[in-house]
KOLPA-212554 format. One record per residue: residue number from 1; x, y, z of N, C-alpha, C in turn; residue in three letters. Coordinates in steps of 0.1 Angstrom, whole numbers. Layout:
<nodes>
(node NUM, (X, Y, Z), (X, Y, Z), (X, Y, Z), ALA);
...
</nodes>
This chain:
<nodes>
(node 1, (1631, 925, 1100), (1625, 941, 1106), (1627, 941, 1114), MET);
(node 2, (1626, 956, 1120), (1630, 963, 1130), (1623, 958, 1145), GLY);
(node 3, (1627, 962, 1154), (1622, 958, 1164), (1607, 968, 1167), GLN);
(node 4, (1599, 967, 1170), (1586, 969, 1176), (1587, 978, 1185), TRP);
(node 5, (1580, 993, 1189), (1577, 996, 1199), (1568, 989, 1214), LYS);
(node 6, (1572, 996, 1227), (1566, 983, 1235), (1554, 986, 1236), PRO);
(node 7, (1540, 981, 1236), (1527, 984, 1240), (1525, 992, 1253), LEU);
(node 8, (1519, 1002, 1253), (1511, 1010, 1266), (1508, 998, 1277), ALA);
(node 9, (1511, 1001, 1289), (1513, 991, 1302), (1492, 989, 1303), ASP);
(node 10, (1486, 1003, 1302), (1473, 1005, 1301), (1466, 996, 1292), GLU);
(node 11, (1469, 990, 1284), (1464, 988, 1274), (1457, 972, 1274), LEU);
(node 12, (1441, 968, 1271), (1434, 960, 1276), (1441, 945, 1267), GLU);
(node 13, (1444, 934, 1278), (1445, 922, 1276), (1441, 919, 1258), PRO);
(node 14, (1430, 919, 1258), (1423, 915, 1246), (1426, 921, 1236), GLU);
(node 15, (1429, 935, 1235), (1435, 947, 1223), (1454, 939, 1222), VAL);
(node 16, (1455, 937, 1232), (1471, 936, 1228), (1474, 922, 1223), ARG);
(node 17, (1465, 913, 1225), (1468, 901, 1219), (1464, 902, 1206), ARG);
(node 18, (1456, 909, 1202), (1452, 913, 1186), (1466, 916, 1184), LEU);
(node 19, (1465, 929, 1187), (1478, 939, 1182), (1495, 926, 1182), VAL);
(node 20, (1495, 919, 1188), (1507, 912, 1190), (1503, 903, 1177), VAL);
(node 21, (1492, 899, 1176), (1490, 891, 1163), (1495, 897, 1155), ARG);
(node 22, (1487, 905, 1150), (1490, 914, 1135), (1503, 920, 1135), LEU);
(node 23, (1510, 923, 1143), (1525, 922, 1142), (1533, 910, 1138), ARG);
(node 24, (1528, 898, 1144), (1532, 887, 1139), (1529, 885, 1122), GLU);
(node 25, (1520, 889, 1120), (1514, 885, 1108), (1522, 891, 1095), LEU);
(node 26, (1525, 906, 1107), (1533, 918, 1095), (1544, 910, 1090), LYS);
(node 27, (1554, 908, 1104), (1569, 899, 1100), (1566, 894, 1093), ASP);
(node 28, (1558, 884, 1096), (1560, 870, 1090), (1560, 874, 1069), GLN);
(node 29, (1550, 882, 1067), (1547, 884, 1051), (1557, 891, 1048), THR);
(node 30, (1561, 900, 1058), (1576, 907, 1055), (1571, 920, 1048), GLY);
(node 31, (1558, 926, 1046), (1551, 939, 1040), (1558, 950, 1054), VAL);
(node 32, (1554, 960, 1044), (1558, 971, 1050), (1545, 981, 1055), SER);
(node 33, (1543, 990, 1058), (1531, 997, 1061), (1525, 1003, 1048), THR);
(node 34, (1536, 1007, 1044), (1534, 1012, 1031), (1526, 1006, 1020), ALA);
(node 35, (1535, 994, 1020), (1523, 982, 1011), (1512, 977, 1021), THR);
(node 36, (1508, 976, 1029), (1498, 977, 1034), (1486, 987, 1033), LEU);
(node 37, (1493, 998, 1030), (1483, 1011, 1024), (1478, 1008, 1011), ALA);
(node 38, (1486, 1002, 1005), (1489, 1001, 996), (1477, 987, 989), ALA);
(node 39, (1476, 976, 997), (1470, 968, 997), (1457, 966, 1000), LYS);
(node 40, (1452, 972, 1009), (1443, 978, 1015), (1435, 989, 1015), THR);
(node 41, (1422, 993, 1021), (1419, 1005, 1020), (1419, 1014, 1032), ALA);
(node 42, (1433, 1008, 1040), (1439, 1021, 1050), (1449, 1026, 1047), TYR);
(node 43, (1454, 1039, 1055), (1468, 1047, 1053), (1474, 1039, 1059), SER);
(node 44, (1489, 1044, 1055), (1500, 1041, 1062), (1501, 1046, 1077), ARG);
(node 45, (1497, 1059, 1080), (1496, 1060, 1093), (1483, 1055, 1100), SER);
(node 46, (1474, 1051, 1094), (1463, 1045, 1103), (1473, 1029, 1109), SER);
(node 47, (1478, 1023, 1097), (1484, 1011, 1099), (1491, 1011, 1114), TRP);
(node 48, (1498, 1027, 1112), (1512, 1023, 1122), (1505, 1029, 1136), GLU);
(node 49, (1490, 1035, 1134), (1482, 1037, 1148), (1479, 1022, 1154), ARG);
(node 50, (1474, 1014, 1140), (1467, 997, 1148), (1477, 990, 1152), TYR);
(node 51, (1491, 990, 1144), (1498, 980, 1149), (1508, 986, 1161), LEU);
(node 52, (1507, 1000, 1167), (1514, 1005, 1179), (1499, 1006, 1192), ASN);
(node 53, (1490, 998, 1191), (1481, 1000, 1198), (1474, 1015, 1203), GLY);
(node 54, (1476, 1023, 1195), (1473, 1034, 1194), (1456, 1038, 1194), ARG);
(node 55, (1451, 1028, 1184), (1438, 1030, 1179), (1437, 1014, 1176), ALA);
(node 56, (1419, 1008, 1181), (1416, 993, 1175), (1414, 996, 1158), LEU);
(node 57, (1419, 987, 1154), (1415, 989, 1143), (1404, 980, 1136), PRO);
(node 58, (1395, 985, 1121), (1379, 984, 1123), (1383, 973, 1121), PRO);
(node 59, (1368, 962, 1116), (1368, 946, 1112), (1374, 943, 1101), ARG);
(node 60, (1369, 955, 1091), (1376, 955, 1076), (1387, 953, 1076), GLN);
(node 61, (1399, 963, 1082), (1412, 962, 1083), (1417, 946, 1087), ALA);
(node 62, (1410, 945, 1100), (1415, 930, 1106), (1415, 921, 1092), VAL);
(node 63, (1400, 919, 1084), (1399, 913, 1077), (1407, 914, 1062), GLU);
(node 64, (1415, 927, 1058), (1418, 929, 1049), (1436, 920, 1055), ALA);
(node 65, (1441, 925, 1066), (1456, 914, 1071), (1452, 904, 1068), MET);
(node 66, (1442, 896, 1073), (1445, 880, 1068), (1447, 878, 1057), GLY);
(node 67, (1438, 886, 1043), (1440, 886, 1030), (1455, 885, 1024), ARG);
(node 68, (1458, 896, 1030), (1470, 898, 1028), (1483, 888, 1030), VAL);
(node 69, (1483, 885, 1041), (1491, 877, 1050), (1483, 858, 1048), SER);
(node 70, (1473, 859, 1042), (1471, 842, 1042), (1469, 837, 1056), GLY);
(node 71, (1465, 848, 1066), (1461, 840, 1074), (1445, 837, 1083), ALA);
(node 72, (1441, 826, 1088), (1432, 819, 1093), (1419, 834, 1096), ASP);
(node 73, (1411, 835, 1085), (1407, 846, 1090), (1392, 847, 1100), PRO);
(node 74, (1388, 832, 1109), (1383, 829, 1116), (1388, 833, 1126), ALA);
(node 75, (1399, 830, 1131), (1406, 834, 1146), (1408, 848, 1148), GLN);
(node 76, (1408, 854, 1136), (1414, 869, 1133), (1406, 876, 1140), LEU);
(node 77, (1394, 871, 1133), (1381, 875, 1136), (1374, 875, 1149), LEU);
(node 78, (1379, 864, 1157), (1375, 861, 1169), (1382, 871, 1179), ALA);
(node 79, (1400, 868, 1176), (1406, 880, 1186), (1400, 893, 1182), LEU);
(node 80, (1398, 897, 1171), (1391, 911, 1168), (1380, 915, 1175), TRP);
(node 81, (1367, 899, 1177), (1358, 904, 1188), (1356, 908, 1203), GLU);
(node 82, (1365, 899, 1204), (1371, 903, 1219), (1376, 911, 1221), LEU);
(node 83, (1387, 918, 1210), (1389, 930, 1216), (1380, 942, 1218), ALA);
(node 84, (1372, 942, 1205), (1363, 953, 1207), (1350, 950, 1216), GLU);
(node 85, (1348, 939, 1226), (1339, 938, 1234), (1352, 943, 1249), HIS);
(node 86, (1364, 945, 1250), (1372, 945, 1261), (1373, 962, 1258), ALA);
(node 87, (1373, 968, 1245), (1371, 980, 1246), (1357, 986, 1249), ARG);
(node 88, (1346, 979, 1244), (1337, 985, 1248), (1329, 991, 1259), SER);
(node 89, (1335, 979, 1270), (1332, 985, 1282), (1337, 991, 1289), GLN);
(node 90, (1349, 1003, 1283), (1354, 1015, 1288), (1346, 1021, 1291), GLU);
(node 91, (1344, 1029, 1304), (1342, 1040, 1307), (1338, 1055, 1300), ARG);
(node 92, (1334, 1059, 1293), (1339, 1068, 1289), (1342, 1085, 1296), PRO);
(node 93, (1353, 1090, 1292), (1358, 1100, 1301), (1346, 1114, 1301), GLU);
(node 94, (1345, 1116, 1314), (1335, 1130, 1313), (1343, 1140, 1317), VAL);
(node 95, (1344, 1152, 1305), (1353, 1162, 1308), (1345, 1171, 1318), LYS);
(node 96, (1348, 1180, 1327), (1344, 1191, 1336), (1342, 1199, 1326), PRO);
(node 97, (1327, 1205, 1334), (1323, 1218, 1322), (1337, 1230, 1327), GLU);
(node 98, (1337, 1238, 1320), (1344, 1249, 1319), (1337, 1259, 1322), ALA);
(node 99, (1339, 1267, 1335), (1334, 1278, 1343), (1332, 1291, 1335), GLU);
(node 100, (1323, 1298, 1332), (1319, 1308, 1325), (1332, 1319, 1329), PRO);
(node 101, (1335, 1328, 1327), (1342, 1338, 1329), (1340, 1350, 1334), ARG);
(node 102, (1329, 1354, 1326), (1322, 1363, 1338), (1305, 1357, 1337), HIS);
(node 103, (1307, 1352, 1359), (1300, 1349, 1361), (1299, 1358, 1378), GLN);
(node 104, (1283, 1361, 1377), (1278, 1370, 1390), (1279, 1364, 1403), ALA);
(node 105, (1286, 1367, 1412), (1287, 1367, 1421), (1274, 1362, 1430), PRO);
(node 106, (1272, 1347, 1435), (1261, 1347, 1441), (1256, 1358, 1452), GLU);
(node 107, (1245, 1360, 1455), (1243, 1367, 1471), (1245, 1363, 1484), ARG);
(node 108, (1251, 1367, 1492), (1254, 1356, 1502), (1241, 1350, 1511), LEU);
(node 109, (1232, 1360, 1509), (1216, 1355, 1513), (1211, 1344, 1504), GLU);
(node 110, (1215, 1341, 1495), (1210, 1329, 1486), (1219, 1315, 1490), ASP);
(node 111, (1229, 1320, 1496), (1241, 1310, 1497), (1233, 1303, 1509), GLN);
(node 112, (1228, 1309, 1522), (1224, 1305, 1533), (1212, 1300, 1534), ARG);
(node 113, (1207, 1306, 1524), (1187, 1299, 1524), (1191, 1288, 1521), ARG);
(node 114, (1183, 1278, 1527), (1181, 1266, 1519), (1170, 1262, 1507), PRO);
(node 115, (1174, 1255, 1501), (1161, 1257, 1489), (1153, 1243, 1491), SER);
(node 116, (1139, 1251, 1492), (1127, 1245, 1495), (1127, 1228, 1488), ARG);
(node 117, (1132, 1234, 1475), (1129, 1220, 1467), (1133, 1209, 1466), TRP);
(node 118, (1144, 1212, 1472), (1157, 1198, 1475), (1153, 1185, 1480), ARG);
(node 119, (1147, 1187, 1490), (1140, 1171, 1497), (1129, 1166, 1487), PRO);
(node 120, (1120, 1177, 1478), (1111, 1173, 1468), (1119, 1162, 1460), VAL);
(node 121, (1132, 1173, 1454), (1136, 1164, 1440), (1143, 1154, 1447), ALA);
(node 122, (1149, 1151, 1459), (1154, 1137, 1460), (1145, 1126, 1462), ILE);
(node 123, (1132, 1129, 1467), (1123, 1122, 1468), (1120, 1111, 1454), ALA);
(node 124, (1117, 1128, 1445), (1111, 1125, 1428), (1123, 1111, 1426), VAL);
(node 125, (1136, 1118, 1429), (1146, 1109, 1420), (1150, 1095, 1426), VAL);
(node 126, (1141, 1093, 1440), (1145, 1082, 1446), (1134, 1074, 1440), THR);
(node 127, (1121, 1079, 1438), (1112, 1072, 1436), (1115, 1069, 1422), ALA);
(node 128, (1117, 1076, 1413), (1124, 1069, 1400), (1132, 1061, 1397), SER);
(node 129, (1145, 1062, 1406), (1153, 1049, 1407), (1148, 1037, 1408), THR);
(node 130, (1138, 1037, 1420), (1130, 1018, 1425), (1124, 1017, 1410), LEU);
(node 131, (1119, 1023, 1408), (1104, 1022, 1396), (1116, 1018, 1385), ALA);
(node 132, (1126, 1021, 1381), (1132, 1017, 1366), (1143, 1002, 1374), VAL);
(node 133, (1149, 1002, 1388), (1148, 990, 1390), (1137, 978, 1389), LEU);
(node 134, (1126, 981, 1396), (1115, 971, 1397), (1112, 971, 1384), ALA);
(node 135, (1114, 976, 1367), (1111, 973, 1359), (1117, 964, 1351), VAL);
(node 136, (1132, 970, 1359), (1144, 956, 1349), (1141, 946, 1359), ALA);
(node 137, (1137, 942, 1366), (1138, 927, 1377), (1126, 923, 1370), GLY);
(node 138, (1115, 928, 1368), (1101, 924, 1359), (1105, 919, 1346), TRP);
(node 139, (1112, 928, 1335), (1119, 918, 1327), (1128, 912, 1324), MET);
(node 140, (1139, 913, 1334), (1152, 899, 1336), (1143, 888, 1339), THR);
(node 141, (1130, 889, 1345), (1127, 870, 1347), (1115, 867, 1337), ALA);
(node 142, (1110, 881, 1331), (1103, 878, 1320), (1111, 870, 1311), ARG);
(node 143, (1127, 876, 1303), (1132, 871, 1296), (1135, 858, 1302), ASP);
(node 144, (1140, 856, 1315), (1145, 845, 1317), (1138, 833, 1314), ASP);
(node 145, (1120, 832, 1317), (1110, 823, 1319), (1108, 818, 1304), SER);
(node 146, (1109, 832, 1297), (1108, 827, 1280), (1120, 821, 1272), ALA);
(node 147, (1131, 820, 1280), (1138, 815, 1275), (1140, 801, 1277), SER);
(node 148, (1134, 799, 1288), (1136, 785, 1290), (1134, 773, 1282), ALA);
(node 149, (1140, 763, 1284), (1139, 752, 1271), (1130, 742, 1277), PRO);
(node 150, (1127, 740, 1264), (1112, 726, 1265), (1117, 712, 1256), SER);
(node 151, (1111, 702, 1258), (1114, 691, 1252), (1122, 684, 1257), GLY);
(node 152, (1135, 679, 1254), (1144, 671, 1256), (1156, 683, 1258), GLN);
(node 153, (1151, 694, 1258), (1169, 701, 1261), (1158, 702, 1281), GLU);
(node 154, (1172, 699, 1288), (1168, 705, 1302), (1179, 713, 1311), GLN);
(node 155, (1171, 728, 1313), (1181, 738, 1318), (1186, 734, 1331), GLN);
(node 156, (1198, 736, 1332), (1210, 737, 1345), (1209, 746, 1351), THR);
(node 157, (1204, 753, 1362), (1205, 768, 1362), (1215, 766, 1368), ARG);
(node 158, (1227, 778, 1362), (1239, 782, 1366), (1247, 791, 1354), ALA);
(node 159, (1242, 808, 1356), (1248, 815, 1348), (1260, 821, 1352), ALA);
(node 160, (1271, 825, 1347), (1283, 830, 1355), (1291, 840, 1343), VAL);
(node 161, (1288, 851, 1347), (1293, 862, 1337), (1303, 874, 1345), ARG);
(node 162, (1320, 864, 1346), (1328, 874, 1354), (1333, 884, 1345), PRO);
(node 163, (1335, 880, 1334), (1338, 891, 1323), (1335, 892, 1314), SER);
(node 164, (1319, 894, 1313), (1312, 899, 1304), (1309, 884, 1291), GLY);
(node 165, (1311, 876, 1296), (1304, 859, 1287), (1298, 853, 1298), PHE);
(node 166, (1285, 855, 1294), (1274, 843, 1304), (1279, 827, 1299), ALA);
(node 167, (1273, 821, 1311), (1273, 802, 1306), (1259, 799, 1309), CYS);
(node 168, (1250, 797, 1297), (1242, 790, 1302), (1236, 776, 1301), HIS);
(node 169, (1237, 768, 1303), (1245, 754, 1305), (1227, 748, 1304), TYR);
(node 170, (1227, 741, 1293), (1215, 729, 1289), (1222, 717, 1284), THR);
(node 171, (1213, 707, 1283), (1221, 692, 1282), (1206, 689, 1269), ARG);
(node 172, (1214, 682, 1258), (1211, 677, 1248), (1217, 664, 1243), GLN);
(node 173, (1203, 657, 1247), (1208, 639, 1240), (1220, 634, 1252), ASN);
(node 174, (1222, 640, 1265), (1230, 635, 1275), (1241, 648, 1276), GLY);
(node 175, (1245, 651, 1262), (1253, 661, 1264), (1257, 675, 1272), ARG);
(node 176, (1264, 680, 1278), (1262, 693, 1283), (1265, 705, 1277), LEU);
(node 177, (1254, 711, 1274), (1263, 727, 1265), (1263, 737, 1274), LEU);
(node 178, (1273, 746, 1269), (1271, 762, 1280), (1266, 770, 1271), ALA);
(node 179, (1262, 770, 1256), (1255, 782, 1249), (1267, 787, 1242), GLY);
(node 180, (1277, 783, 1238), (1284, 791, 1231), (1292, 783, 1220), HIS);
(node 181, (1293, 769, 1223), (1296, 760, 1206), (1292, 747, 1209), SER);
(node 182, (1283, 740, 1199), (1280, 724, 1203), (1288, 716, 1194), ALA);
(node 183, (1302, 720, 1190), (1309, 713, 1181), (1323, 709, 1191), SER);
(node 184, (1329, 699, 1188), (1340, 697, 1199), (1352, 696, 1189), ASP);
(node 185, (1360, 708, 1188), (1372, 710, 1178), (1384, 707, 1189), PRO);
(node 186, (1397, 707, 1185), (1406, 703, 1191), (1412, 722, 1192), LEU);
(node 187, (1408, 724, 1208), (1414, 738, 1215), (1426, 734, 1224), VAL);
(node 188, (1432, 743, 1220), (1448, 742, 1231), (1456, 761, 1235), VAL);
(node 189, (1466, 756, 1240), (1468, 769, 1244), (1473, 780, 1237), LEU);
(node 190, (1464, 793, 1239), (1468, 806, 1227), (1458, 804, 1221), ASN);
(node 191, (1449, 796, 1216), (1434, 802, 1207), (1425, 809, 1215), SER);
(node 192, (1418, 812, 1208), (1404, 821, 1212), (1394, 819, 1206), GLY);
(node 193, (1385, 823, 1208), (1371, 823, 1205), (1360, 818, 1215), GLY);
(node 194, (1348, 815, 1205), (1337, 807, 1209), (1337, 792, 1214), GLU);
(node 195, (1349, 787, 1207), (1349, 771, 1214), (1359, 772, 1231), GLN);
(node 196, (1367, 784, 1230), (1372, 786, 1241), (1359, 787, 1252), VAL);
(node 197, (1356, 800, 1250), (1347, 807, 1258), (1339, 789, 1265), VAL);
(node 198, (1333, 779, 1255), (1325, 768, 1257), (1334, 763, 1270), GLU);
(node 199, (1350, 758, 1264), (1357, 755, 1279), (1356, 758, 1289), VAL);
(node 200, (1355, 768, 1287), (1357, 782, 1304), (1347, 774, 1311), GLN);
(node 201, (1333, 774, 1306), (1323, 775, 1311), (1322, 762, 1317), CYS);
(node 202, (1326, 753, 1306), (1324, 739, 1310), (1338, 740, 1322), LEU);
(node 203, (1347, 740, 1321), (1353, 737, 1333), (1348, 745, 1346), LEU);
(node 204, (1342, 756, 1345), (1336, 764, 1356), (1324, 754, 1361), ALA);
(node 205, (1316, 751, 1353), (1304, 736, 1355), (1308, 729, 1362), TYR);
(node 206, (1321, 719, 1361), (1329, 710, 1367), (1340, 714, 1378), HIS);
(node 207, (1336, 726, 1381), (1346, 732, 1393), (1361, 729, 1394), ARG);
(node 208, (1365, 732, 1384), (1379, 734, 1377), (1380, 752, 1373), HIS);
(node 209, (1383, 760, 1381), (1384, 775, 1377), (1392, 776, 1366), SER);
(node 210, (1384, 785, 1354), (1396, 784, 1342), (1402, 805, 1344), PRO);
(node 211, (1399, 807, 1356), (1397, 823, 1358), (1393, 831, 1351), GLY);
(node 212, (1394, 842, 1343), (1388, 849, 1340), (1378, 843, 1329), ARG);
(node 213, (1366, 840, 1322), (1358, 838, 1312), (1357, 848, 1302), ILE);
(node 214, (1372, 845, 1291), (1371, 858, 1286), (1375, 853, 1270), ASP);
(node 215, (1372, 842, 1266), (1374, 832, 1253), (1387, 832, 1253), GLY);
(node 216, (1397, 832, 1255), (1416, 833, 1256), (1421, 825, 1261), LEU);
(node 217, (1426, 812, 1256), (1428, 799, 1261), (1444, 803, 1270), PHE);
(node 218, (1447, 807, 1281), (1456, 809, 1286), (1460, 797, 1295), GLY);
(node 219, (1471, 804, 1303), (1479, 796, 1313), (1467, 794, 1324), GLU);
(node 220, (1458, 801, 1331), (1449, 796, 1336), (1439, 786, 1334), HIS);
(node 221, (1438, 787, 1318), (1430, 776, 1317), (1430, 762, 1313), THR);
(node 222, (1447, 766, 1308), (1452, 750, 1305), (1456, 746, 1319), GLU);
(node 223, (1459, 752, 1333), (1461, 744, 1346), (1446, 738, 1347), LYS);
(node 224, (1436, 742, 1346), (1423, 739, 1348), (1420, 724, 1342), ALA);
(node 225, (1425, 729, 1329), (1419, 716, 1322), (1429, 702, 1323), VAL);
(node 226, (1442, 708, 1327), (1444, 697, 1331), (1444, 687, 1345), GLU);
(node 227, (1438, 698, 1356), (1428, 692, 1366), (1428, 681, 1364), GLU);
(node 228, (1412, 689, 1355), (1399, 678, 1347), (1403, 669, 1345), LEU);
(node 229, (1418, 666, 1335), (1422, 655, 1329), (1427, 646, 1341), GLN);
(node 230, (1435, 652, 1353), (1439, 643, 1364), (1429, 635, 1363), ARG);
(node 231, (1417, 640, 1376), (1404, 639, 1378), (1400, 627, 1369), VAL);
(node 232, (1395, 628, 1358), (1391, 623, 1348), (1397, 607, 1344), GLY);
(node 233, (1409, 606, 1344), (1417, 596, 1344), (1424, 593, 1328), GLY);
(node 234, (1420, 612, 1323), (1427, 611, 1305), (1442, 615, 1303), ALA);
(node 235, (1449, 619, 1296), (1466, 621, 1294), (1464, 634, 1295), ALA);
(node 236, (1474, 634, 1305), (1473, 655, 1311), (1485, 657, 1302), VAL);
(node 237, (1475, 668, 1288), (1485, 679, 1285), (1482, 687, 1279), ASP);
(node 238, (1468, 691, 1285), (1466, 706, 1285), (1459, 707, 1274), GLY);
(node 239, (1455, 699, 1262), (1448, 701, 1250), (1434, 694, 1254), LYS);
(node 240, (1426, 704, 1247), (1410, 699, 1247), (1407, 692, 1235), VAL);
(node 241, (1409, 673, 1234), (1407, 667, 1224), (1396, 662, 1228), GLY);
(node 242, (1395, 649, 1219), (1383, 645, 1223), (1381, 635, 1235), PRO);
(node 243, (1390, 630, 1241), (1388, 622, 1254), (1383, 638, 1264), GLN);
(node 244, (1391, 647, 1264), (1388, 656, 1273), (1374, 667, 1273), THR);
(node 245, (1369, 669, 1256), (1356, 673, 1255), (1345, 664, 1260), TRP);
(node 246, (1347, 649, 1258), (1339, 640, 1267), (1341, 642, 1283), ALA);
(node 247, (1348, 642, 1291), (1348, 647, 1302), (1341, 661, 1308), LEU);
(node 248, (1344, 673, 1296), (1336, 683, 1295), (1318, 682, 1297), LEU);
(node 249, (1316, 673, 1285), (1302, 672, 1280), (1296, 662, 1288), ARG);
(node 250, (1303, 658, 1301), (1294, 651, 1308), (1287, 654, 1320), ALA);
</nodes>
């Protein structure tokens, strides 16, 4: 297979990880973009844009790549969800309005005369902003009180949202949960998904910073896992297995 073109430096890390994985699957199966177009509902030019990071592939295209390559669809969709979330956080570019070609010059006396309505407009905008903030605060407080657990669930007050993923800690039958996964699968370097978010949240709870809580098991998360293992007396391998899950859930 030929060499891939370098991806743009400004590409979001989550999108970059998805594109790299799609490239790997294409190389492993040995299919061309023309073959992908024939086996999926997407054209050759569309696949070229997806595989060069110029456009985020839709969910159905990622699922189609999984079927063609025989890859794990859950892992691929987890990478896509992270990429789609990162791309949705971008602020849309606002283009300045073009000035009309024929605009009558403003009279000099109009330029010098202060507007009598300006103080009133500022006051109205300020009052409206304060009202919106007050309502938003009330709604947040109401939602927090409505979502408070009862019975055997005990809420531990700590919500972390450094990069879009919140950690809502609870305890069920003595096990600490962070609101993303109640199962304890094997989690290793370069994996992604809800289980990784759960690991990162629990590491942060135990004061072992995983870096950004972004659902991607990178070097920072691996280092935090190793620190937890050293402190807890477990085998230091950077992998989250049964022993490490027990430390995280404690």
